[in-house]
N, C-alpha and C positions, 0 to 999 in steps of 0.2 A: 491589521486585525487586532493586534492587540492596544495597540495606543487607539486605536478608536473606541474599543469598548471602554476601555478605562478615561476616554473624553467626554464619551455620551453621544458621539455622533454615527447614531442610528440611521442610518441610510435605507434606502429598497434594496440596494448591491450587496450593502452587508448584512442584510437579514437574508435575502436571498444564499448569499454565500456560506451564514452559517447554519442554514436547514440543509446545505449541500453536505457539509461536513458531519453533522449528526448524521443524516442518511447513511453518508460514509462508515460513519462509524458503527452503526447499530447492522446495518445491509452489507454492508461493501467488507469491514473486517471480518466478519464471519464467513466471508467464503474465502477467503485468504488464507486462514488457517485451514478451514475446510480442505482444501486444496491440498494442506502439507499432510493432514491426515489420511485423505481418500488417495493420493499416490504413497504413501509410507504403505499404506492397507495392503493396495494393489503389487505392491512389491514385496508383500511376504509379511511387515511389519503389524501384527495390530495392537500396539500398546493405546495408540492415538484411539482406535475405538472400543477397546475394554474403559479408557478412562472419561469414557463419555463427549470424544471431542472431534469425533467422525458427524458432527451434527452442523444444521445452521443457525441452529441455536443462536443468537447473541450474547446470550447470561454464561452458556459454556465457556465462551472465547474473550470476553471485555475485560483489558486489565484497564484499573481505573486511573490509574497516571497518564498510559498510553493513549487513552481516549480523550481524557484533557490537551493532550499536547495536537493531537488531531484537529480539535477545535479550535484551539489557539492557534497552534503552530500551520495545520494544513497537510502535516503526517508523523505518524508515531508508530504505535504497536498495539498488538492483543498478546494475552499470555500465550507463551511458546507451547507448540504439541509436543508434549511427551515421544520422542522416537527412540527404539530402542537399536542402533544400527550393524547388531550380532545378528539380525535377522532377516538383513540382507544379505543375498548371495552375493554381492559385491558394494563391501561397507562404503568405501569412498564413492562410487556411484550413485547409492541407493540415497546416501546423505544428500549429494549435489540434487539428485533429481526432486526429492522433497523438498527440498530448500526452496529450487529453483522454482519450483508449482506455485507457490505464494505472491510474487513479483510476477510472474506471466498472469495469472490470473487477473490480475490488478491491471494488466496491460490488454488484454481482452477485454474488459468490461469498460475502461478508458475508450477503446476504440467502439464499443458497444454504445457508450451516451453521446461520443462524438455523431456516429449517423443518429442517433435521436436528436441531434443538437440541429444538423442538415436538415432531417424531416419536416423540424418544424417550421425551420425558413421555407421548406418547398411547397408544404403541404397549406400553412396556413397565415393569415395576414399579419405578418410583422410590424409592429410601429414601437417607436420610441416612448417606454412607459405602458405598454399594455400588456396584457396577462401574457400573451403568444412570447413578447420579450422575456419576459421574466420565469416563463419555461424553461426557452432556449438559454437563456444566462445559468440555471440553475440545473442544465446538463450540458452545459459548458467546464462550469464549475467542477464538477462532480469526474468529468472526464480530466481533471486537470489534476483533480487530489488524487486517483487513482494512479496517475505517472507517478507524481509527489514519491506517493507511498511504497510504489515499484522502487524507485532509483534509491531512496533511503534506504529499502531491505538488500539492498543490492551490494552496500556500501561495505566493505570487506574486514568490517570489524564484529568480532562481536559483543552481544549475541545477536548482530542482525545476518538474517539470509546467506548476506555474499560469504560472510567468513564461511560458512561449511560448504559453500562453492570453490571460494578458495582453495579449502583442503587438498583437491583433485591435486594440485599443481605445488602445495606445499609439503614438503619431506614430513615421516611423522613424527621423527625425533623434536625439528623445530617445532612444530605445531602444536603438542603436549607441552615441552618443555617450556615454551615462551607466547603460547595462546592460551591455550587451556588453563595451565597454571595461574594465570592472571585475568580469566575470563570476568570473575566477581568484581575486582574493579572495573577493568575496562567498559562492562555495564556502567558502573556510576561515571566514566570517563566520557561515554556517549551522553550519557543523560546531562553531563557539563556542558558538551560541546552544542546541544542542539537548544539548551536555555539561553547561550549565550550568541546565538543565530550560527554559528563557523558553518553551518552546512545550507543555509539558505541559499546563498548566491549559488554555488555549484548546483543544488538541488536545483531554483530555479531556470537556470540555464537549462539543464537538462531535460528539466519539464516544457519547457516552449520550446526545445528544437524537436521534441516527440509529440507534443500535441499538434507543431504545425503539418507534421508528416503524417499526422491521422485526421487531421483538418482537411490536408489537399484531398488524401482518397475519399474522405466522405464525401467532399463535394462532389467529385469525379461521378462516385455511385449515385449519388439525386440530381447531378447536374445543376450546383445552384453555384 
């Protein structure tokens, strides 16, 4: 998509893809972060609520650079939800569940969009270049981007959600001495890897794999 924008190749497919990414940025990333905040709140930590993050308002969650990545790369991040693990009865388990809530919300939304995609083909007259075709394509892009966000955030490298989940199996001594200590530098390393496109192939493979599973399930439900 980046090369297409630079070359000025504005096709309808590119416009729909861009609309889907903007939709994800303003409507889906807030759900991802709200899921973190909601689970933390339910587990006894009110830090996110008191910080104004227990909300679906995109202005409370959007990180400018992370939002740009969503538009250009199809995956990115929002501002991390503040969590105090000391408020959990089980600190490791509470952090892992809170971290998992975000990617899980993306996978749920991805399947819902895939259902919408199949619903359009089931109940609308879809032909190439038609309005119904554009709507179906939008739903497909939204579904795939949600999967990409989930997969990206499950990578076990700070500050991504996967690093909080991986803490369940990483000894505390190693975690604090080798991960938390260098987390600030790991953040920049992740950004560099994203910009270099290192994650593109594995994320694309995982996204296509899960999208095909969701598509088959949605087709079975709608009989298309």
